[in-house]
C-alpha positions, 0 to 999 in steps of 0.5 A: 564718575562722569555719570555722577557728575552729569546727574548732579549737574541735572539735579542742580539745574532743576533745583536752582530757581530760574526766575523771580516774579518781580522787578524793581526801579531806582537802582544805580545801573537802571538803563545803563550800558555795560562799560565792558563785557565778555562771553555774553550777548545782548548785555543791554537787556541786563538793565532794561527793567524787562525781566523777560529779556536777557543776556545769554552766555554761550555754553561752557564759556566764562563771561563777565560784565563790568559797570563803572559808576559816575561817582563813588557810591555806598551800596546797600542792596543787590538785585538780580534775576537769572537762570543757570548753575552756581549763582552769580559772582559779584565784585566791587572795586574802589576808584584805586581798582582795589577789590573791596567786596565780593559774594555769590548771589543766588537771585532776588533782592538781598541786603548787604552791609553798606559797602562804601566807595564803590566805583566799579562793579563786575559780575560773572557766572560762577561755574562757567556753564550755560547761563542767562542773565535777565536783570541786575542792579545795585541799590545805594544806601538811603534809597527806597527802590520800588519793587515791581512784583507780578500778580500771582495765583491767576485762575481762569474758570470758563463756561459757555458764555463767560470767563471768571478770573481771579488773582492775588495782588502783591502783598505788602507792596505799597507802590502797587496801584492796580492791574490791566487785563488783556484778552488776545493782546487787546486791553480789556479793562483796568482795575484798581489795587483792591480788585482781584477778580473779573468776569468777561461776558463777551465770549462764545462757546467752544472758543479759545482765548488768551488772557494776561494780567499785568501789575501797575505801580505808582512810578508808571511801571507796568510788569510783563504780566502773567498769561494763560490760555483757555477754551470755553465750554460748548453752549447748552441747548437753547431750543427757542434761540433766545440766548437763555439755556433751556435749563435756565429758561422759564419758557424754553419754547417761547423766544419772547419769554411771555408768561402764559395767561393766568386764571383769576381763581374761583368765587367762594361761598356761593349762596342762593335764596329764592322766592316765587318770582326771584332768585338772589345769589351772593358770593365772595370774590377771589383775593387776586388783582388778576380778576376782571369780572364775574360771569353768571350762567343760568340753566333751567333744569325743570322739563319744559314740554311743548304741545307739538313735541307731545303731540308728534313724538312726545319729546321734552325740551330743556332750556340750554345754559346761557349767560345772563349777566356779568359783574364786578360785585358780589351779588345778583338778583334774578327777577326772570325766574318762574314759580315751581322751576328748578334752575342751575346757576354757574358763576365763573371768573374772567382774568385780565388775560381773558382766561375764564375759569371752570366756575362754581355751580349751585341749584335751586327751585323757586316755590309755588306762587301764593293764591293771593299776593298783596304785592300785586294788589293796586289802587285803581288810581295813583296818588297823582290822580288822587291829587288832581281829582281833589284839586278839581273838586275843590275848585267846584265846591269851594265857592259854595263853602265860602258862601255858607261860611259868610252867611254864618259868620257875618251876623256874628261879626256885625253884632260884635262890632256894634256891641264894641261901639255901644260899650265904648259910648256907654262907658264914656257917658257914665264917666262924664256923669261921675265926674260932674258929681265929684265936681259938685261935691267938691264945690259944696265942701269948699263952700262949707269950709269958707263959711266955717273960717268966716265965723271963727277967725278974724279977717286979719288972721284968716289963712287961705287954704288953697284947694287941692287939685282935683284928680280925675276919678278912675272909671268906677264899676257900677255899684251894687244897690245897698240899703244903708242906714243914715249916719251923721258924719263930720266931713273931713278937710281931705278929699272924701272917697265917693262910693256909688251904689251898684245897679242891679242887672235889671236896671241899667241906670244906678240909683244915685246915693248922696251924703249930707255933708256934716257941719264942721262946727259941730266938732267944736 
């Protein structure tokens, strides 16, 4: 029977919860010293808000703690953290010391029906065995206490150079504001309420560390926290000592981690066209920004036999390969070749790191030089010499040419000038003679008109007719000589057109042609 009792006692001891992962604030007993107690030690720890401290009941003793409230209160919730058997027995009394409520509490925060007029509170262990009480408090009605939950599920994952940690934040707790992370008792960092992981990179390999994570609340309360200890792994091999493991180091033997020199690549599509006096090379540059320039090497493959070699030992010498040019372009014209000679060209590239490639090679043979090459023909003098000689000859021959032109052109020019003056003088005299003739005829017509009017009209009825103005006749061309028949015409009162016979080419003076004026009286 005794063995059964001991077995049941041990079984109950293992299955009853020993602690709860939260605390609270805002209760009626927070920070309050018990009014009386028995059987317990350190009773002030029961209401200090620190769940790591506790009041201890001596083994196999019965103990109790009593609190008297300042006023009658209505209790809505009970909160406790303890370890031991049988739970915690809670009793409420009114101001008349009458018990109004009792229950066995098994830890945590529970709601009770509103118990009014509570003045005295008594708590005791249920079975009288060894018992420890960490926290106890009561929450009045219409009070919103802050539950100080701890973080949970703290996980630490070490490596040789860092420690990764993660945790779960208190769920559904609106008063939670963040967490503090401690390393070896020293504050490492503070995170907000939305952060649930952290990486510590300031660690050494094969070293032990202790981490603690506490919860923070908006009333300024910080929980005791959850702690764990770990040992980092040994550092991996690092031959160059640059702090980067050889498995991750791109240059495990170079502490400066300088990349090795890189080639620029080879040229492509190398082509050679030749004449008897030139070799024209072209290529395509590699598509890279690492190219600095292109090197051109030439080697003469045709055997060059010297006289001394043939005379002494009959050896034949070959021209060694030599660098003849470097460029950034895509072509090169070699004008130092010889006809009927075979050449080997090698095109290499040099990178900005100074690395020269293996190169691309091509061979070619220059053709035979033609017997006659018009390109080599040249005049015995240059254009400048031709112009200088022409100018000198012109200075010598020029005066004689001008003198000959003067002898040829001056007589013609003189005759042209004299002829112009003669023609002008002749034209002037002819116009004057014609004008005199016209005036004479007009006077005769005017005289005839006056005589006619005198005979027919009386003086009182005469009408003076003003003579028409005499207009200068135009210059008339020399008339041709015609044989005209004499006709009698009666002159009109108006001005009559005067025509003169044209002169023949033989006679210079035209023959004068006169008309006999008709008597106007014959009309009547």
